N, C-alpha and C positions, 0 to 999 in steps of 0.2 A: 665779567664772565662769573657764574658761579662755580662753586668748588665741584660740584658733580660734573657740571660741564667741561671743567678743565680736565677732571680725569676722564672723562670721555673723548676729549679732544687728543689728548695724550696718547691713549690706547688705540685710537684710530689712526694717528701718524706713525705710530710703531707699527701698526700691522701693515701698512702700505708700504714699510722695509722689510715686509716679511718677519716681524718681530711680534710674536704673540706675548701677552702680559696679562698680569694678575696685580693688584693693588689691596693691602691689608693695613690694618692700624699697627704701628711699632710694638704696641704691647704684645702682638703674637709672637714677635723675636724670642720673648722670654720663655714661651712655651715651648718653642722649638729648642731653645739652649737646653732648657730642663730634661725634654725628651731625650736629647742628644747625650747628656750627660746621666742620665739613666741606663741608656744602652751600654756608655761605655763602662759604668760600673759593674756590669754583668757580663763582660766579653773577656776573654783571655787569649785569643789570638794577637800575637805582638804585631804582625803586620796589618791588622786592623784598626788596632790601639795606635800605631803610627801613623795611619793614614789619618785618623780623625784628629789626633793632636797636632798634625802639621797645618790643618786647615781650620783648627777651632779657634778663631780669632774674631771673635764677636765685637761689636763697636765699642770699643774701650774708652775713646774720647770723641766727644759729641762734636765733629767738626763742621757742623751746622747749629745755627742758634737754638732751633727748637724741632728736632726731627719727630715727625708726627706718624709717619707712613712709611711702608716698605713696597719697593716697586721690584716686582721677579719679572725676568724677561728671558725668553730663549731665543737666542739669537743663531740662524743657520750655520752650520759648519761643516763643510764637506770634507770628505777624506783628501789628503794630498798624495799625489802620485809622482815621486822623485823616479830618477833613472840612473843607474850604476853600469857603467860599462865594466865587464869584467871578461878579459882575454876576447873570444870572439862572441861574447854573450852580452845582452843587456838585462839587467835585472830590474824589475820594478821594487821600489823601496816606498811602501805605502806608511803614510803617517795618517792615525784615525784622527777623528773629529775632535777639536778642542785643545790639541796640543801648540798649535802654532799661530791662532789668529784673534788672539787676547787683545791687541792694541786696536785691530780694526773694528772688531766687534764692541768695544768701548768707543771708538770715534763715531761709530754709525749710531749708537744710542745717544751721546752727548750732543750730537747734531741735531737729534729730534728733540731733546729734552730741553735745549737752548731755544728752539723756536716755541715750544709750548710753555713748559714751567719758567724757563729763565726770561722769558719775554715778558712774564707777568710778576716778574721781582720774587719768584720762588726759589727756595735753595735745593739742592740735591747735592748727592755724593755717593761716589761707589764703594759698596761694601766688599771686603774680602771675608766672607762666613760660609760656612757649609751651605750650599744652596737645594742639594736634593730633596731634603725633607721639606724645606720651606716650599718648594715648587709644587709637591705633592699636597702639602696640607691646604695650600692658596687654590688647588683645582688647576694650577697650569699644567701639571706632568702627572704620570702615574709611574709607578715602579714596574719594570719587567722582572721575571723570575731572575735574571743575571744581577739584581741590584742596580741596575742602570735605569736612569729615568728616560720616558719618551713623552714627546711634546706633539700631540696631534700628528698631522702627514708629514712633520719634520722627523719623526721617529727620534731614535736617539743620536742623531747627527746634528746635535745641538749645544750650544755653549750657553749656560745658565747663568745671568748676570744679575745682581741685586743691588738696588741703588735706596737709600734712605731720602727722604725729601720731608719739607715742613708743609707738605699738603695734607691737611686733614681728611680722614677717611673714616666712615661709619659703615655704609653699605658694603660688604664683603664676602666672599665665600671662604669657607673653612671646613675641610673636609678630614675623615680618617686616613690613617695610611693605608694605601691601597694596592693590590697587586691590578695590572690589566688583566680584565674579564678573558681576552684571549689567552692569556698564560695558563688559565685553569686546567685545558685540556692538552696543552701542548709541552713538550719536553725537549724541542729542537736544541735550544741552548745548551740545557743540561748534556744531551746526548754528544753535542758536538764540542764541548770544552774539552781541550787535550789533557789538562791537568785535572780535572775533577774538582776544580773549584766551586762549581754551583751543585749545592746539595738541596735536594727536595724536601729534608726534613727541617730546613730553618731557613728563615728570611734572609740572613746576610750571607753572603758567599765567603767563602774561606780563603781570604785575601793572601794567605801566606802562601797559599797552593797558586795563585792567580799569574798567569803568564805576565800580565802586566806589571804587576808589583815585582815580579822578579827580574823582569829587564830593565826596570828604571832604578833597581838598586846598584850602588857601585861596587858590588862584588862578583865573586866568581858564580856562574850559573850552576845550580845544585846538579850532582849526576844524574839524577833520575829525570832531568828533563830530556825528552829526546829531540835531537837536531831537526826531525821533520815539523816540529810544533810552531816554529818560528815562521811568522808570517807577515810581519810589519817590522820598520825600521824602528820602532818603539810601541810598547802597548801591545795590543792583539785585537783582532776583529772577530775571531770564530763566532762568537755568540751573537754578535750584532749582524754579521754578514747572512746567518740563517734565519734570523729572526723575521717572521711575517710582517710585523709592525713597521718594519725598516722598507718594505717592498718598493715604495715609491722613490727613496732615498739611496739605496744600497749601490747602485750603479752609477752615480753621479760622484764624479773627481773634478778637483782642481789641478791642473797639470803643474807641476814643480820644475825646477830645472835638473838638467842633466849633467853627471860626472863624467869625465873620460876616464880611460882606463888606468892612467897616470893618476888622475886626482883622486879615483876610488882607493887606489894603493896609499896615497898619501894620508888618506881620511882613515884607512883601517890602521896604518900604522904609527898615526901620531896621536899620542894620549893626552895632549894638552892643545887646545885650540889654539892659545898664543904662539906656540912652536909652528904653526903652519904657513907655509909661503904666503906672502900680502895677498896675490891676488886670490888664492883659495880661500883664504880666511874672509876678505872681503864678500866673496860669494857666497859662501856659507852665512855670513851675516846678513845678507840681503835676502836669502832664502828663508832664513827664521831658524834653520838648523842648528845655528851656534848655541841654543839654549838647551839642545839634547846633549852637549859635551858634559862629563868625561865619558858617559856611556856609549856615545856614539861609535867610536873605534870599535868596542867589542861587539856591539848589535850589528854593524856593518858585517863584520866577520861571520857572526852566526847567521845571518840572512844569506851571505855567500855560500856558506858551507852547507845549507840545510838540505 
């Protein structure tokens, strides 16, 4: 099978799993790295600097013999709805896309790649690198005004995954960084952001004011944050839920587990996951929520008290 045919086959097999993809030469990685570094040199927001540094981990060691291309994919990632019993009420505790499904997304991708690239003795490896700019430049995604990336009908309910491979790639798309055309005359996300993190005068959002940033931090919530703003177990969905580009996915949920009133109280009052009772600890691990410790008890309290 020719290399272009193998690229086409791989993209078709991924799409059969509802995973759109783009492939670009690995040389493009350096361009994206340089662009991110340029952005970093000109920003002062401490929150944004922390975000970028946390994920600024480009391929430092070549784990495959001769990496020649980068495969960028968008894996469907719906919201997950958990249920917290609280007295005579049941509270929906929503976890936004991309927080809890990394292993399943990776498993789905590698199942496809093993049938296409692996079956033809091609090497590939998952990369932990900033993916948003790469996805936009490759043509897979577009930016929203809220600085979140959108991929076709999947909207922003998508996990971006990046793999390096030794498959050569010559013909490819490469675009300027761009905003969705539908954002030009729409300000719904800006008007519905409770903290004012989305600023019309700049491309990047003000991360230090973003509720997502604040409730991921292991610190006390700032006094200026109104309790009514909390709407998720972690992160925030205000800008995504009102976005017209998400009209096909915004009502889609995966149902998570339910926690009894007693379990909810235990989670709210136990600052370390290792101190939970064995049964509850196992339930938390099976649900994927254990990764949200140590901010989970504080965030449950915030959600219940909103």
